C-alpha positions, 0 to 999 in steps of 0.5 A: 500500499502506497497509503499515507495519510495521517486522517480519518477517511470517510466515503460518501456513496451517493446512490439515490438515483432511480437509472432511468437509462437501464429502463427497469422498474428496480433502481440500478444500484439495487440490480444484481451483478453476479448474484449481488447487489451493484451498490453491495458490491461497491460498499464492499470494496471500501469495508475492506480497504484498510485506510476507509474509517466510515462509509456514508450510504446516501439512499432514495428516501423511500428505499431508506429502511429496507436497504439499511436493513439488508446491507447491515444483513450482509455486512454485520461485522462493518456496522459500526463503519456504516452510516445511512441517509436519504438523498435529495433531488440532485447529486449535489444535495445528496453528496451534501447530506452524505457529508453533514453524516460523517463524524467530525473526526473525518477529514479526508473524503472521497465520493465514489458512484454507487454504481460503480462496482469495479473500482480496485484499492489501487485507485483508492490509494492514489486518491487518498495519496492525492489528498496529502498531495494536492489537496483535491483530486479525482480519478480520471483516464485520458480520453483515447478516441477521436472526438467530434463535435456534432449538430444535429447530427452533422460533423462540425469539428474534430476536437483536439483530445490532448489534454482531455480527460475522462472523470471517474470517481472516487472524487478525493478532497479535504473536507474543509475544501469540500465545505467551502465548494458547498458553501460558494455553491449555495451563495452563487446558486451553482449545480455542479455535475459532480464534485470536482466543478464544485471545487472549480467553481470555488476557484479550488485547484483540483488535479488528476490521478490515475484511474482505471478503464475497468473503473466504469459506471454501471449506466445502461444495460450493456454496462451490466453485462460488461462488469458482469463479464469482467468479473467473470474473467478476473476470477479463478473458477476454484481456489484450494487452501491447506490448513495445519494446527496443533494443541497440547493435551493437558488435564482440566480442559474439555476435548472439542473436536470438529465441535463435539465434546469427546469423553476424555481425562485429557483436553486440547490447550488453547486460548479459545476452546482449542478444536484444533480440527476446526482451526485447521479447516478454518486455516484452509479456508482462509487459505484459499481466500488469500486471507491470511491465517487465523491468527491474523482474524483471531488473535490469542492476544484478544480477550474477545476470543478467550474460550471461544466456540471454535464453530461460531469462529468457523461461521465467522470465516465462511462469512469471509468466504461468502464475501468473496463470492465462495462457497465450499466445494469440499473438503477432506480432514485429517486428525493425528491422534493416538487416543481416544478413539475417535471413529464413534463420533465423526459423523457428529463432527461431519454434520457440524461441518456441513451446517456451519459451511452450509453444504452437504455432508457428502462435501465433508470427509474426515479421517482419524489415524495414528502415527504408531505411537511415534512423535508426541501425538504418538506419545499421547502429547498432543493431537494435530490435524491437517485440512484440505479445502476446495472453494468454488464460486457461486454461479 
């Protein structure tokens, strides 16, 4: 990450329009793109960016409560980052409503179209850096096509495209500069087409950072088809992950494996319930997501996970997978344990995992083996587990 800001970042997502050019009764921001509403995909991009502190979503008044409920249901772990308000009659009014909603400590503002769900983290980084370097910037791409000035279908002249850029979003600026621009627009009765035009009208310099050709705004039905194709092309049909974990057997602890309490005089030591098999499965899924390991998501120095039920942590990992449109294809799990005998409990473990991962029991395979009394597992000092998973994209 190139981001070096020393201030809080707030995002305003104006999504209060209806998109009449889509030709649908449903506002375009709520149309599905590869199984998920366009607006939800846009929100997700910012929630996953480490420099974004809060996202203000501006919605049509008649859809505000229903959309708010659906967004919070889709992002249950980000409730504190999400704010909601209704829009105005113009984009300018909607953005101002979003600005008024942001906490006072937010001093860096990114305004992004709710119907631009193909934004990348790299463009966000450049916009945030631009706030530092220039005060106000917009993402944009140079105009490539030859431009013609036309009157009543007749070509009047060819326009020199050198120095012409096609504006995109995010449009990013210091909060105080945007407030100044709004105040000047109100005083002069000016309505701008975007935030940059407001800043320009107020005499505030605006600079350009590189956007992306894929950062398209979904306006017409063909844009939706194009975005679907880009998403499909950009993702691997399936992803494989491997996980391993080991815990020491000690007195005074319950032995939990696969969410099942196993009768035994020893249990596994750990910060949570130390369910070594579930930890291996979680690690494999996180590996398939290229999202690090369980220590990054559930650190053992965080007291909120002290004694935690690992099956509930597995459900959180599956939420991460669903956020990437991934589901469990199948998994193959191996428990390495000298004692106790685990065969009578494997079916219950299998059922637990099928429920937590929202898949069929036939997709879950669990094996238990020993090391013929060799090593720490063979001596009964601990239990280890391996997991291999195949994650597939939802269709």
